[in-house]
C-alpha positions as CSV (number, residue, x, y, z in Angstrom):
1,M,141.5,215.4,61.1
2,L,140.3,212.4,63.0
3,K,140.2,212.3,66.8
4,R,140.6,208.7,68.0
5,F,139.3,207.5,71.4
6,S,141.3,205.4,73.7
7,L,141.5,201.6,74.0
8,T,140.0,201.9,77.5
9,L,136.7,202.8,75.9
10,L,136.8,199.7,73.8
11,I,137.3,197.6,76.9
12,I,134.6,199.3,78.9
13,L,132.2,198.7,76.0
14,G,132.9,195.0,76.2
15,I,134.7,194.8,72.8
16,T,137.7,192.5,73.0
17,V,140.9,193.6,71.2
18,N,143.4,190.7,70.6
19,A,145.9,191.1,67.9
20,C,147.0,187.5,68.3
21,S,143.6,186.0,67.8
22,D,142.0,185.0,64.5
23,E,138.5,185.2,66.1
24,Q,136.3,188.1,64.9
25,N,135.1,190.6,67.4
26,P,131.4,190.3,68.3
27,T,129.1,192.6,66.3
28,V,127.7,195.5,68.3
29,K,124.7,197.3,67.0
30,P,125.6,201.0,67.0
31,D,123.6,203.1,69.5
32,V,125.0,206.7,69.1
33,N,123.1,209.7,70.4
34,P,124.7,213.1,69.9
35,S,123.2,215.9,71.9
36,D,122.3,217.8,68.7
37,Q,122.6,217.2,65.0
38,E,123.0,220.9,64.1
39,F,124.6,223.9,65.8
40,Y,124.1,227.5,64.9
41,F,126.5,230.4,65.7
42,S,126.1,234.1,65.3
43,A,128.6,236.0,63.2
44,E,130.5,236.8,66.4
45,G,131.4,233.2,66.8
46,G,131.9,231.4,70.1
47,T,131.8,228.0,71.6
48,K,129.2,225.3,72.1
49,A,129.3,221.9,73.7
50,L,128.6,218.6,71.9
51,T,128.0,215.4,74.0
52,V,127.8,212.0,72.4
53,E,126.4,208.9,74.2
54,T,127.9,205.8,72.4
55,N,128.2,202.1,72.7
56,I,130.8,201.7,70.0
57,P,134.2,203.2,69.4
58,L,134.1,206.4,67.4
59,E,136.3,208.7,65.5
60,L,135.6,212.4,64.9
61,K,136.4,213.8,61.5
62,E,136.9,217.5,62.0
63,S,135.9,220.1,59.5
64,T,138.5,221.1,56.9
65,D,137.2,224.7,57.3
66,K,139.6,226.5,59.6
67,W,136.8,228.7,61.0
68,C,135.4,225.7,62.8
69,V,137.5,223.9,65.3
70,T,136.5,220.9,67.5
71,T,138.4,219.9,70.6
72,E,137.9,216.8,72.9
73,D,137.0,217.4,76.5
74,P,137.5,215.1,79.5
75,S,134.5,213.0,80.4
76,E,133.6,211.3,83.7
77,T,131.9,208.4,81.8
78,E,133.8,206.4,79.3
79,S,130.8,205.9,77.1
80,T,130.1,209.6,77.0
81,L,132.2,211.7,74.7
82,K,132.4,215.5,75.1
83,F,133.7,218.1,72.6
84,T,133.8,221.9,72.4
85,I,133.0,223.3,69.0
86,T,134.5,226.8,68.4
87,A,133.5,229.1,65.5
88,T,135.7,232.1,64.7
89,V,134.2,235.5,63.8
90,N,132.5,235.7,60.4
91,T,133.3,239.0,58.8
92,A,131.6,238.2,55.5
93,V,128.0,239.1,54.7
94,D,127.0,235.6,53.7
95,S,126.4,232.8,56.2
96,R,128.6,229.7,56.0
97,W,128.3,226.1,57.0
98,T,130.4,223.0,57.4
99,N,130.1,219.4,58.7
100,I,131.9,217.4,61.4
101,T,131.4,213.6,61.2
102,L,131.2,210.8,63.7
103,L,132.7,207.6,62.3
104,G,132.5,204.1,63.6
105,T,132.1,200.5,62.3
106,D,129.0,200.5,60.1
107,F,128.2,204.0,61.4
108,V,128.5,207.5,59.9
109,S,126.7,210.6,61.1
110,D,127.2,214.2,60.0
111,I,126.7,217.1,62.4
112,K,126.1,220.4,60.6
113,I,127.6,223.7,61.8
114,T,126.1,226.9,60.5
115,Q,127.2,230.5,61.2
116,A,125.4,233.6,60.4
117,G,126.9,236.3,58.2
118,A,128.0,239.7,59.5
119,E,125.3,242.3,60.0
120,Q,125.2,245.3,57.8
121,S,123.6,248.7,58.3
122,T,120.8,249.8,56.0
123,E,123.2,252.1,54.2
124,D,125.2,249.1,52.9
125,D,124.5,248.3,49.2
126,E,124.2,244.6,49.8
127,D,122.3,243.5,46.7
128,T,123.5,245.6,43.8
129,D,125.4,242.8,42.2
130,I,122.3,240.5,42.0
131,V,120.9,240.5,38.5
132,E,117.3,239.3,38.3
133,V,116.8,236.1,36.4
134,D,114.7,236.0,33.3
135,A,112.5,233.3,34.7
136,S,111.2,230.5,32.6
137,P,107.7,230.8,31.1
138,I,106.2,228.3,33.5
139,I,107.6,230.1,36.5
140,K,106.2,233.4,35.3
141,K,102.9,231.7,34.7
142,L,102.8,230.2,38.2
143,G,103.5,233.7,39.8
144,L,102.4,233.9,43.4
145,G,101.0,230.6,44.7
146,W,98.8,229.7,47.7
147,N,98.4,226.3,49.5
148,M,95.0,225.1,50.4
149,G,96.5,223.3,53.4
150,N,94.8,221.1,56.0
151,Q,91.9,220.6,53.6
152,L,92.0,217.6,51.3
153,D,95.3,216.6,52.9
154,A,93.7,216.3,56.4
155,H,93.4,212.8,57.9
156,S,92.6,211.0,61.0
157,N,92.9,207.3,62.0
158,G,94.3,206.5,58.6
159,V,91.5,208.1,56.5
160,S,91.7,211.5,54.8
161,N,88.8,213.8,55.3
162,E,88.3,217.3,54.1
163,T,86.9,218.8,57.3
164,I,88.6,216.7,60.0
165,W,91.2,219.4,60.8
166,G,88.8,222.2,61.2
167,N,88.3,223.8,57.8
168,A,84.8,223.8,56.3
169,K,84.4,222.4,52.7
170,T,86.0,224.6,50.1
171,T,83.9,226.3,47.4
172,Q,83.9,227.9,44.0
173,E,83.4,231.2,45.8
174,A,86.6,230.8,47.7
175,F,88.6,230.2,44.6
176,N,87.1,233.1,42.8
177,K,88.1,235.4,45.6
178,I,91.6,233.9,45.7
179,A,92.0,234.8,42.1
180,E,90.6,238.3,42.7
181,A,93.2,238.8,45.4
182,G,96.1,238.6,42.9
183,I,97.1,235.1,43.5
184,H,97.9,233.1,40.3
185,S,98.2,229.5,41.4
186,V,96.8,227.1,44.0
187,R,98.5,224.1,45.3
188,I,95.9,221.5,46.4
189,P,97.6,219.0,48.7
190,V,95.7,215.7,48.7
191,T,96.0,212.7,51.1
192,W,94.7,209.5,49.7
193,L,94.9,207.4,52.9
194,G,91.8,205.3,53.5
195,H,90.5,205.7,50.0
196,I,92.8,203.2,48.3
197,G,91.8,199.6,47.6
198,Q,93.9,196.4,48.0
199,A,96.7,195.2,45.7
200,P,97.3,194.7,42.9
201,D,94.9,197.4,41.5
202,Y,94.9,199.8,44.5
203,T,91.7,201.3,43.2
204,I,91.0,204.8,44.4
205,E,87.5,205.4,45.9
206,E,85.4,207.0,43.3
207,S,83.8,209.6,45.5
208,W,87.1,210.9,46.9
209,L,88.6,211.2,43.4
210,N,85.5,213.0,42.2
211,R,85.8,215.5,45.1
212,V,89.4,216.2,44.1
213,T,88.3,216.6,40.5
214,E,85.6,219.1,41.7
215,V,88.1,221.2,43.6
216,V,90.5,221.2,40.6
217,G,87.5,222.5,38.6
218,Y,87.1,225.4,41.0
219,A,90.6,226.4,40.2
220,E,90.1,226.0,36.4
221,N,86.8,228.1,36.6
222,A,88.6,230.9,38.5
223,G,91.5,231.0,36.0
224,L,94.0,229.7,38.5
225,N,96.8,227.3,37.9
226,A,96.6,224.2,40.1
227,I,99.0,221.6,41.5
228,V,97.7,218.3,42.8
229,N,99.9,215.9,44.7
230,I,100.1,212.9,47.1
231,H,100.6,214.6,50.4
232,H,100.6,212.9,53.9
233,D,100.6,209.3,52.5
234,G,104.4,209.5,53.2
235,A,104.3,211.4,56.5
236,D,107.3,210.4,58.6
237,S,107.4,207.0,56.9
238,H,104.3,206.1,58.9
239,Y,102.1,205.1,56.0
240,W,102.5,203.4,52.6
241,L,105.1,205.7,51.2
242,D,107.6,204.3,53.7
243,I,111.0,205.6,52.6
244,K,112.8,204.1,55.6
245,G,111.4,200.6,55.0
246,A,111.8,200.8,51.2
247,A,115.5,201.8,51.5
248,T,116.4,198.7,53.5
249,D,114.0,196.1,52.1
250,E,113.6,195.6,48.3
251,A,110.3,193.8,48.8
252,I,108.8,196.9,50.5
253,N,110.3,199.1,47.8
254,T,108.8,197.0,45.0
255,Q,105.4,197.2,46.7
256,V,105.6,201.0,47.1
257,K,106.5,201.5,43.5
258,N,103.7,199.3,42.3
259,Q,101.2,201.2,44.4
260,L,102.7,204.6,43.5
261,S,102.4,203.7,39.8
262,A,98.8,202.5,40.2
263,I,97.7,205.6,42.1
264,W,99.3,208.0,39.7
265,T,97.9,206.1,36.7
266,Q,94.4,206.6,38.0
267,I,94.9,210.3,38.9
268,A,96.5,211.0,35.5
269,E,93.7,209.1,33.7
270,K,91.1,211.2,35.5
271,F,92.7,214.5,34.4
272,K,94.2,213.5,31.1
273,D,92.0,216.0,29.2
274,K,92.6,218.9,31.5
275,G,94.7,221.8,30.1
276,D,98.1,222.9,31.1
277,F,96.8,225.0,34.0
278,L,97.1,221.7,35.9
279,I,100.4,220.3,37.3
280,F,101.0,217.0,39.1
281,E,103.5,216.8,42.0
282,S,104.7,213.3,42.8
283,M,105.0,213.5,46.6
284,N,105.4,215.8,49.6
285,E,108.2,216.1,52.2
286,I,109.3,212.4,52.0
287,H,111.6,211.5,55.0
288,D,112.1,208.9,57.6
289,G,110.6,210.9,60.5
290,E,113.7,212.9,61.4
291,W,113.2,215.8,58.9
292,G,116.5,215.2,57.0
293,W,118.6,214.3,60.1
294,G,117.8,210.6,60.4
295,D,119.1,207.5,58.7
296,N,119.4,209.3,55.4
297,R,122.7,210.8,56.9
298,T,124.2,207.4,57.7
299,D,122.7,204.8,55.2
300,G,125.1,205.5,52.3
301,G,122.6,207.3,50.2
302,K,119.9,204.5,50.1
303,Q,117.0,206.8,51.0
304,Y,118.0,209.4,48.5
305,A,118.4,206.8,45.7
306,T,115.0,205.3,46.7
307,L,113.2,208.6,46.4
308,N,114.9,209.2,43.0
309,E,113.4,205.8,41.9
310,W,110.0,206.8,43.1
311,N,110.1,210.1,41.2
312,Q,111.0,208.1,38.0
313,V,108.0,205.8,38.6
314,F,105.7,208.8,38.9
315,V,106.9,210.4,35.6
316,D,106.7,207.1,33.7
317,A,103.1,206.4,35.1
318,V,101.8,209.8,34.1
319,R,103.3,209.9,30.7
320,A,102.0,206.4,29.9
321,T,98.4,207.7,30.2
322,G,98.7,209.9,27.1
323,G,96.4,212.8,26.3
324,N,97.5,216.1,27.7
325,N,99.6,214.1,30.2
326,T,102.1,213.5,27.4
327,D,103.7,216.8,28.0
328,R,102.1,218.1,31.2
329,Y,104.4,219.9,33.6
330,L,105.3,217.6,36.5
331,G,106.8,218.6,39.9
332,V,109.4,216.3,41.5
333,P,110.8,216.9,45.0
334,G,114.1,216.2,46.6
335,Y,114.5,214.5,50.0
336,C,112.2,216.2,52.6
337,T,111.9,219.0,50.0
338,N,115.0,220.4,51.8
339,P,116.9,222.8,49.4
340,E,120.3,221.7,50.5
341,L,119.6,217.9,50.4
342,T,117.9,218.4,47.0
343,I,120.9,220.2,45.6
344,E,123.2,217.4,46.9
345,H,121.2,214.3,46.2
346,F,118.3,214.9,43.7
347,E,118.4,213.3,40.3
348,L,116.1,214.6,37.6
349,P,114.0,211.7,36.2
350,D,114.3,210.7,32.6
351,D,111.4,212.0,30.6
352,L,109.9,211.4,27.1
353,V,109.7,215.1,26.5
354,E,112.1,217.9,27.1
355,D,111.9,220.7,29.6
356,R,108.6,219.7,31.3
357,L,109.9,218.8,34.8
358,L,110.0,221.2,37.7
359,V,112.0,220.8,40.9
360,A,110.0,221.3,44.1
361,V,111.5,222.5,47.4
362,H,110.1,224.1,50.5
363,Y,111.6,227.1,52.4
364,Y,110.8,227.9,56.0
365,D,114.2,229.1,57.3
366,P,114.6,229.7,60.1
367,Y,111.7,227.5,61.1
368,E,111.8,228.4,64.8
369,Y,110.9,231.9,63.7
370,T,108.6,231.2,60.7
371,L,106.6,228.2,62.1
372,N,107.1,227.9,65.8
373,D,107.0,231.6,66.8
374,K,109.9,231.1,69.1
375,Y,111.3,234.4,67.9
376,S,109.4,237.6,66.9
377,E,112.0,239.4,64.7
378,W,114.1,238.7,61.6
379,G,116.7,240.2,59.4
380,H,119.5,242.8,59.7
381,T,117.4,245.2,61.7
382,G,116.0,242.7,64.1
383,D,117.0,242.7,67.8
384,P,119.5,239.9,68.2
385,S,117.8,238.8,71.5
386,K,114.5,238.4,69.6
387,K,115.7,236.5,66.5
388,E,117.3,233.2,65.5
389,S,121.0,233.1,65.2
390,Y,120.9,232.1,61.5
391,G,118.6,232.5,58.5
392,D,118.8,236.2,57.8
393,E,118.8,237.8,54.4
394,A,122.3,236.6,53.5
395,H,121.3,233.0,54.3
396,L,118.2,233.2,52.2
397,R,120.1,234.7,49.2
398,D,122.7,232.0,49.6
399,V,120.1,229.1,49.5
400,F,118.2,230.7,46.6
401,N,121.4,231.4,44.7
402,N,122.5,227.7,45.1
403,L,119.2,226.6,43.7
404,R,119.6,228.9,40.8
405,T,123.1,227.7,40.1
406,K,122.2,224.0,40.3
407,F,118.9,224.0,38.5
408,T,117.6,227.3,37.0
409,D,120.8,228.2,35.2
410,N,120.7,224.7,33.7
411,G,117.2,225.1,32.3
412,I,115.4,223.3,35.2
413,P,112.7,225.5,36.8
414,V,112.3,225.5,40.6
415,Y,109.2,226.3,42.6
416,L,109.0,226.8,46.3
417,G,106.0,224.6,47.0
418,E,105.7,225.8,50.6
419,V,106.8,229.0,52.2
420,G,105.3,230.9,55.1
421,N,105.3,232.8,58.4
422,V,102.7,232.5,61.2
423,H,100.5,235.4,62.3
424,R,101.8,237.4,65.3
425,S,100.0,239.2,68.1
426,T,101.9,242.5,68.1
427,D,102.2,245.2,65.5
428,R,106.1,245.1,65.6
429,A,106.2,241.3,65.2
430,E,103.7,241.6,62.3
431,A,106.0,244.3,60.7
432,F,108.9,241.8,60.7
433,R,106.6,239.1,59.4
434,K,105.5,241.2,56.4
435,Y,109.2,242.2,55.8
436,Y,110.2,238.5,55.8
437,L,107.5,237.6,53.3
438,E,108.2,240.6,51.1
439,Y,111.9,240.0,51.0
440,M,111.5,236.2,50.5
441,C,109.0,236.6,47.7
442,K,111.1,239.4,46.0
443,A,114.1,237.1,46.3
444,A,112.2,234.2,44.8
445,K,111.3,236.4,41.8
446,T,114.9,237.7,41.6
447,Y,116.3,234.2,41.5
448,G,113.6,232.9,39.1
449,M,111.4,230.8,41.4
450,A,107.6,230.8,42.2
451,P,106.7,230.8,45.9
452,F,103.5,229.1,47.3
453,F,102.4,230.4,50.7
454,W,101.3,227.7,53.2
455,D,97.8,228.5,54.5
456,N,96.3,226.0,56.9
457,G,93.2,228.0,57.7
458,A,94.2,228.5,61.3
459,T,93.0,231.7,63.0
460,G,94.7,233.4,66.0
461,A,98.4,234.1,66.5
462,G,101.4,232.0,67.3
463,K,102.7,228.5,66.4
464,E,101.1,227.0,63.3
465,C,98.7,229.9,62.9
466,S,99.2,230.2,59.2
467,G,95.7,231.2,58.0
468,I,95.3,234.2,55.8
469,I,92.2,233.2,53.7
470,N,89.0,231.3,54.8
471,H,89.0,228.2,52.6
472,S,85.3,228.1,52.4
473,T,84.3,231.7,51.8
474,G,87.4,233.3,50.5
475,E,87.3,236.0,53.1
476,Y,90.5,237.2,54.7
477,I,91.6,235.8,58.1
478,N,93.2,238.3,60.6
479,N,95.3,240.7,58.5
480,G,95.3,238.4,55.6
481,K,94.8,241.1,53.0
482,E,98.0,242.9,54.2
483,I,99.9,239.7,53.9
484,V,98.5,238.8,50.4
485,D,99.1,242.4,49.2
486,V,102.8,242.5,50.3
487,M,103.5,239.2,48.5
488,V,101.6,240.2,45.4
489,K,103.6,243.4,45.3
490,A,106.9,241.5,45.6
491,I,106.0,239.0,42.8
492,T,104.2,241.3,40.3
493,T,105.9,244.7,40.5
494,E,108.1,245.4,37.4
495,D,109.3,248.9,38.4
496,D,113.1,249.1,38.0
497,N,113.2,251.2,41.2
498,Y,111.7,248.3,43.2
499,T,114.5,245.9,43.9
500,L,115.7,243.4,46.6
501,Q,117.9,246.2,47.8
502,T,115.0,248.6,48.3
503,V,113.1,246.0,50.2
504,Y,116.1,245.5,52.4
505,D,116.5,249.2,52.9
506,N,112.9,249.5,54.2
507,A,113.2,246.8,56.8
508,P,111.5,247.6,60.2
509,Q,113.5,249.8,62.5
């Protein structure tokens, strides 16, 4: 259903309406600012207010899902639109979501409405119908992964530097201890900013490429799989991997693709003789600065299509170098590595060989809990006043199942390149943190995916304190051993009596 706003608003905004005139109306650049792009409701439902500041006439396309109803409210200002969003009670276990859409001339913007599933007691047999996927060989090989974050990806003033964000240089000793802890794979994020020469060759500084090679050698010596990528060069479209600019200017897009091809050709040449323990990942969290809620929602799919082009450039450049790169596994991400946007808009690149491409997504839901420490509890036993209104077990299973249906069931392996949960300062909050990580890792294994924990080396507790292992010595940070052990258990245990259901049943009380 479309809700249309009155002619009065058109006049207030200075837009002339004259049915007898052949003159075209003046073009007005849309300036539309909704109070929020996403709303969350508990299973009990309720109402929430949406306010939209606009300089153009808009129509509201309501959701076709009957559980979500939007009504227009009176407004004292003609250029301010007000609505009430109402969600009915959700009696199902699984969470649900829908969109309402703001429409105007040359303007489209979706607003996402998410509602949590109904809570269940621990006696409920919630997971018995889930059959564990027989994961692909590469996913079994990757097993439990760990991110060496804020290390080779750290940067300042446009130049990447291994120690600039507080971590000491990594060592062979650290990688040896990581392997001894039961971790199978290490993702080595690399930012190349400040080490790239001018066009057309874009030559990578030899000392920086050699340091990356040395660190990859640490992983090889320790018997670990390794993933190397291009990391913050595309951060928020601020640097040369400018998705926002490339989507609107073909000259920018051509320049980016030329540079991307040159960079990956050099990286691939450097490692062409390395064995299949090494995987290349094209890019990391590419978005326009709005984390999936920016112009990508209103540009008719231009940013999504541009990223798909970039992934194809990456695959072509690596394969062209030959050697072991001819059939090396390659990781390709969707937009912002967001699971939902990847499912909807990702296109698998064409490849010269079959079954050697992996889809990369990240999972931090709900991020206000996992990353920002706004909430201290999670899951069906958590205190509703201390946890986010969405993102519990049913939501996690729904996301993982959708990834399985879209990719894994069609022979396309998926890995969770980043997952995590920050350290907490109380025993109860830590108990929920360990439960979240165990449930998430066990679910990843159940649905046939490999998770990589994000470790930025940060000590302490609270927002962004994700450190569990010292990157230089390999010693544990805080209660890092407990965290590693619970994830290793979830990924490696083959006992038929250890299931997603039993993890659920043992949630903190």
